[in-house]
VEXRONU-797766 format. One line per field, with one value per residue: residue number from 0; x, y, z of N, C-alpha, C in turn. Coordinates in Angstrom, 3 decimals, decimal comma, padded with zeros to 6 digits. Layout:
BEGIN
num <- (NUM / ...)
nc1 <- (X / ...)
nc2 <- (Y / ...)
nc3 <- (Z / ...)
cac1 <- (X / ...)
cac2 <- (Y / ...)
cac3 <- (Z / ...)
cc1 <- (X / ...)
cc2 <- (Y / ...)
cc3 <- (Z / ...)
% end
This chain:
BEGIN
num <- (0 / 1 / 2 / 3 / 4 / 5 / 6 / 7 / 8 / 9 / 10 / 11 / 12 / 13 / 14 / 15 / 16 / 17 / 18 / 19 / 20 / 21 / 22 / 23 / 24 / 25 / 26 / 27 / 28 / 29 / 30 / 31 / 32 / 33 / 34 / 35 / 36 / 37 / 38 / 39 / 40 / 41 / 42 / 43 / 44 / 45 / 46 / 47 / 48 / 49 / 50 / 51 / 52 / 53 / 54 / 55 / 56 / 57 / 58 / 59 / 60 / 61 / 62 / 63 / 64 / 65 / 66 / 67)
nc1 <- (012,002 / 013,711 / 012,584 / 014,138 / 016,015 / 016,061 / 018,598 / 018,779 / 020,293 / 022,102 / 022,347 / 022,554 / 023,312 / 024,458 / 027,747 / 029,420 / 029,526 / 030,307 / 030,876 / 031,672 / 034,079 / 034,831 / 032,839 / 029,798 / 026,981 / 027,615 / 027,794 / 029,255 / 028,747 / 029,546 / 029,176 / 027,979 / 027,546 / 029,657 / 029,811 / 030,235 / 028,336 / 027,370 / 025,967 / 023,994 / 022,821 / 020,881 / 019,099 / 017,092 / 017,951 / 020,558 / 023,672 / 025,731 / 027,050 / 029,709 / 030,777 / 032,678 / 033,197 / 032,519 / 033,169 / 032,719 / 032,830 / 034,430 / 035,284 / 035,745 / 037,384 / 037,838 / 040,256 / 042,130 / 042,581 / 042,319 / 040,531 / 037,439)
nc2 <- (014,043 / 017,106 / 020,299 / 022,137 / 025,148 / 028,520 / 030,784 / 034,235 / 037,134 / 037,958 / 040,062 / 039,050 / 035,959 / 033,379 / 032,109 / 030,460 / 028,468 / 027,959 / 026,155 / 026,739 / 024,957 / 025,360 / 026,864 / 025,849 / 025,993 / 028,419 / 029,947 / 030,986 / 032,805 / 033,529 / 035,781 / 036,692 / 039,347 / 040,553 / 040,397 / 039,080 / 037,097 / 036,442 / 033,905 / 032,692 / 029,631 / 029,108 / 031,124 / 033,038 / 035,257 / 037,201 / 037,638 / 039,571 / 041,554 / 041,738 / 044,011 / 043,820 / 044,996 / 045,309 / 042,996 / 039,495 / 036,972 / 033,975 / 031,936 / 030,783 / 030,550 / 029,245 / 030,058 / 027,948 / 028,098 / 030,820 / 032,835 / 034,485)
nc3 <- (-071,236 / -070,918 / -072,055 / -074,677 / -074,110 / -075,156 / -075,503 / -075,209 / -076,460 / -078,359 / -081,298 / -083,738 / -085,463 / -083,289 / -083,027 / -081,607 / -078,655 / -075,299 / -072,290 / -068,869 / -066,985 / -064,382 / -063,199 / -062,710 / -064,836 / -066,021 / -069,107 / -072,130 / -075,121 / -078,516 / -081,327 / -084,664 / -084,472 / -083,225 / -080,501 / -077,154 / -075,122 / -071,788 / -069,867 / -067,140 / -066,575 / -064,731 / -064,741 / -067,109 / -068,535 / -070,176 / -068,531 / -068,837 / -071,550 / -073,844 / -076,094 / -078,852 / -081,258 / -084,831 / -086,207 / -086,792 / -084,255 / -083,989 / -082,275 / -078,864 / -075,653 / -072,433 / -070,123 / -068,142 / -064,580 / -064,085 / -062,038 / -061,575)
cac1 <- (013,152 / 013,490 / 012,453 / 015,317 / 015,869 / 016,691 / 019,290 / 018,618 / 021,257 / 022,780 / 021,558 / 022,770 / 023,499 / 025,538 / 028,702 / 030,141 / 028,988 / 031,225 / 030,494 / 032,793 / 034,292 / 035,006 / 031,603 / 028,644 / 025,892 / 028,097 / 027,979 / 029,577 / 028,494 / 030,036 / 028,257 / 028,287 / 027,370 / 030,873 / 029,604 / 030,281 / 027,287 / 027,575 / 024,692 / 023,898 / 021,707 / 019,845 / 018,121 / 016,875 / 018,502 / 022,003 / 024,276 / 026,305 / 027,487 / 030,923 / 030,737 / 034,072 / 033,295 / 031,602 / 033,603 / 032,209 / 033,723 / 034,187 / 035,648 / 035,948 / 038,123 / 038,055 / 041,625 / 042,137 / 043,379 / 041,989 / 039,270 / 036,754)
cac2 <- (014,837 / 018,537 / 021,111 / 022,967 / 026,566 / 029,433 / 031,897 / 035,457 / 038,164 / 038,433 / 040,753 / 038,259 / 034,533 / 032,933 / 031,295 / 029,561 / 028,370 / 027,190 / 026,091 / 026,780 / 023,776 / 025,804 / 027,474 / 025,162 / 026,839 / 029,597 / 029,697 / 032,161 / 032,639 / 034,600 / 035,908 / 037,477 / 040,753 / 041,037 / 040,417 / 037,882 / 037,136 / 035,533 / 033,443 / 031,756 / 028,799 / 029,056 / 032,164 / 033,079 / 036,450 / 037,354 / 038,313 / 040,779 / 041,449 / 042,459 / 044,402 / 043,894 / 045,592 / 044,856 / 041,728 / 038,257 / 036,215 / 032,592 / 030,937 / 031,216 / 029,587 / 029,565 / 029,747 / 027,328 / 028,699 / 032,219 / 032,963 / 035,785)
cac3 <- (-071,583 / -070,705 / -073,262 / -074,972 / -073,788 / -076,107 / -074,858 / -075,998 / -076,102 / -079,560 / -082,322 / -084,951 / -085,208 / -082,412 / -083,783 / -080,715 / -077,298 / -074,464 / -070,885 / -067,935 / -066,144 / -063,003 / -062,698 / -063,305 / -065,274 / -066,736 / -070,535 / -072,939 / -076,543 / -079,394 / -082,441 / -085,853 / -084,123 / -082,587 / -079,052 / -076,328 / -074,106 / -070,669 / -069,334 / -066,032 / -067,010 / -063,701 / -065,078 / -068,555 / -069,174 / -070,317 / -067,377 / -069,419 / -072,934 / -074,215 / -077,500 / -079,278 / -082,591 / -085,878 / -086,802 / -086,227 / -083,364 / -084,393 / -081,274 / -077,483 / -074,820 / -071,026 / -069,742 / -066,812 / -063,518 / -063,850 / -061,313 / -061,705)
cc1 <- (012,781 / 013,418 / 013,689 / 015,021 / 016,623 / 017,299 / 019,200 / 019,601 / 021,958 / 021,809 / 021,670 / 022,975 / 024,660 / 026,435 / 029,418 / 029,484 / 029,939 / 030,772 / 031,748 / 032,878 / 034,340 / 033,738 / 030,406 / 027,534 / 026,318 / 028,421 / 028,297 / 029,302 / 029,106 / 029,121 / 028,773 / 028,165 / 028,591 / 030,773 / 029,861 / 029,233 / 027,568 / 026,222 / 024,917 / 022,656 / 020,623 / 018,783 / 018,054 / 017,599 / 020,023 / 022,532 / 024,913 / 026,822 / 028,741 / 030,843 / 032,171 / 034,243 / 032,357 / 031,975 / 033,029 / 033,265 / 033,422 / 034,547 / 035,871 / 036,739 / 038,157 / 039,475 / 041,626 / 043,012 / 043,095 / 040,610 / 038,749 / 037,307)
cc2 <- (016,316 / 019,276 / 021,994 / 024,429 / 027,393 / 030,585 / 033,117 / 036,516 / 038,751 / 039,129 / 040,032 / 036,800 / 034,277 / 031,976 / 030,265 / 029,590 / 027,485 / 027,279 / 026,077 / 025,478 / 024,158 / 026,358 / 026,819 / 026,151 / 028,086 / 029,221 / 031,014 / 031,826 / 033,797 / 034,659 / 036,714 / 038,973 / 041,353 / 041,103 / 039,051 / 038,069 / 036,066 / 035,200 / 032,585 / 030,928 / 028,631 / 030,131 / 032,289 / 034,223 / 036,412 / 038,094 / 039,628 / 040,483 / 042,289 / 042,743 / 044,662 / 044,450 / 044,940 / 043,498 / 040,529 / 037,592 / 034,745 / 031,552 / 031,592 / 030,150 / 030,102 / 029,166 / 029,171 / 028,106 / 030,160 / 032,282 / 034,369 / 036,547)
cc3 <- (-071,419 / -072,037 / -073,439 / -074,637 / -074,802 / -075,325 / -075,756 / -075,515 / -077,309 / -080,510 / -083,664 / -084,528 / -084,256 / -083,200 / -082,923 / -079,345 / -076,493 / -073,009 / -070,012 / -067,146 / -064,670 / -062,376 / -063,372 / -063,652 / -066,021 / -068,178 / -071,218 / -074,398 / -077,308 / -080,599 / -083,604 / -085,592 / -083,430 / -081,077 / -078,430 / -075,249 / -073,057 / -070,063 / -068,100 / -066,338 / -065,954 / -063,917 / -066,595 / -069,256 / -069,263 / -069,076 / -067,798 / -070,818 / -073,135 / -075,711 / -077,959 / -080,684 / -083,575 / -086,467 / -086,054 / -085,343 / -083,582 / -083,339 / -079,914 / -076,745 / -073,390 / -070,688 / -068,326 / -065,833 / -063,246 / -063,215 / -061,473 / -062,866)
% end
């Protein structure tokens, strides 16, 4: 069995993790730090981070049909 990988990007606890159906390997996480981090599982680093303020983000959703 493959060893679990730890995604690093948040300054606080991650609260949600969701994988894209349209883009294999793309994962978005939200956190108590008010950020959304985007990861490509083919590499170890965060692709980019969206800082949305000081409030915790508790859920995420990919909207079908929207590309890029």
